[in-house]
N, C-alpha and C positions, 0 to 999 in steps of 0.2 A: 297330169294331163292339161289337155286346153281348155281355155272357159269357155270357148265355141260347146265343146265337149261336155263340160262340168253344166251347162244350163240347158242339154238339152234330156226333152220331159217324155215321159212315155205317150201322155196327148196332153189337150188345147187346157184342157180343165186345171193339168197340174205344170204349168208350165210361166215359169218364174215372169214375172212383168216386168218391160223393158228398165232396166235401170236400180233395179233391185242387182243386191251387190250377193257375195258367196257370204262375208257375213251376214248380212241380213238373211238370208236363205237357211242358212246352216244356226241361227238363234232363234227363228219361229220353229222350224225343224224343234231345237232340244225346249221350247216355251210345248209344243204340243207331246212333246214325250213326256213331261212332267205334265199337264192334261191328264194324259194318258196314267201317270203313275197315279195321278189324287184319283182318278175314278175307280181303280180298281183298291186305292182307300176306299172308298164310300162305300162300294162292293162287303171290305171285311165288314164296316162295319153293321153295315145290314145282317150281315151273316152271323153280329156279333151277338146283333138287336135278336137277333132269331133263337141260336143258343141262346144266351140266359133265359128268353121268355121261357120258350120250354123246359128251359130246365125248374126256372120257379113254377112254373104249371106240374111238373112234377113231384115238387117238393108234398101239394095233395097227398101222393099216395103214401109218399115216406111216411107221412104224420101219422096217416090212417095205421100204417103197417106196424108202426112202435105205437102205436095207441092197442092194437090189436096183441101185440107182444108184450105186454103192460110195461112196456118205456116208458111211462107216461112226462120224467122228466125231462129227457133225450126230445121227445116229439116234442114238448111246452118250448125248448129254446130250437126250435125248428122251425116253426110256427110264428113262433112270437120275434124273433131276434132273424131268420133266413126271408123266410116267405111273402114276399112285396115288402120285399126294404131293397131302398136305391142302392142302383148301385155306384154312380156317385152325387155327395151333396143335393139331396133337392130332387132330380134325376135318376129317371128310367129311364130304360134305353131308345125309345121314340122320342123320349126331349131331348138326346145324344145327336141322336139320328138327323132332327128337324131342326137344330140350331146347325149341326154342319152343312146340311142342305142351304140350308135359308145364307147360313152367314161365308163362309172360307169357302165351300162350295162355287156357291150361284158368282159371287168374287173372280175367283179361279177361274173360270167359265167366261164371263165377260170381258176381262182381261184378255185372257189366249185369244175370243172371236175381235176386238177390238182391236188388238196388234196385226191379227191378216186382214180387217179389214183396212187399216190404215198402211200397212207396209207390203202388203202383196193385193189385193183387192179383194181380198174376201178370199180367198184359193189354201184348200188346205192343202198340206202333205208335199208341197213342192221339193220339200230336202229326201221324201223317201222314195219319191217317184224319178227324182234324177243319179239316182240312188240306184233305183230299178233297171233304170235305162245307160247306166255302166255297171252295173251287174251280170243283166242277162244277156243271153248265148242268141243272135239274131240267125232269125229263121231254123233253130233248133227247137221241135215239138215241144209243149209245158215253157215255152219262154216267149209267148206274147206280147207285146206291150200295153195289151186293152184282149179285153171279149170277143 
């Protein structure tokens, strides 16, 4: 495909800046893809946070039921060894989520944004916009460039 065709995008907001080469656009596309994966990781961490919290709250009922059935030894073990236990040394899941958000996640977002600002004038998804333009069937319903 000719370079002119590759540089064509669906709208002005997603057009590569003058002087941007294919490698730069592809690298920014890959960086964006990696950030999207990290967004998913963050969602999974929040899911784990909520699931662990829900399981911990369920242990209250477990302890009551075990005591009601006169299984005090097992109830004691659940109550003292599991209920409220750290999932990692010194950490509940809210602490893990906060550390992830404030550390790795924040750094990743900042670096991706700075790379876009420096290399593409802040434009997002240039690689994908060019791919859309190459793959869509012009004039076909459902293949419009923009809404």
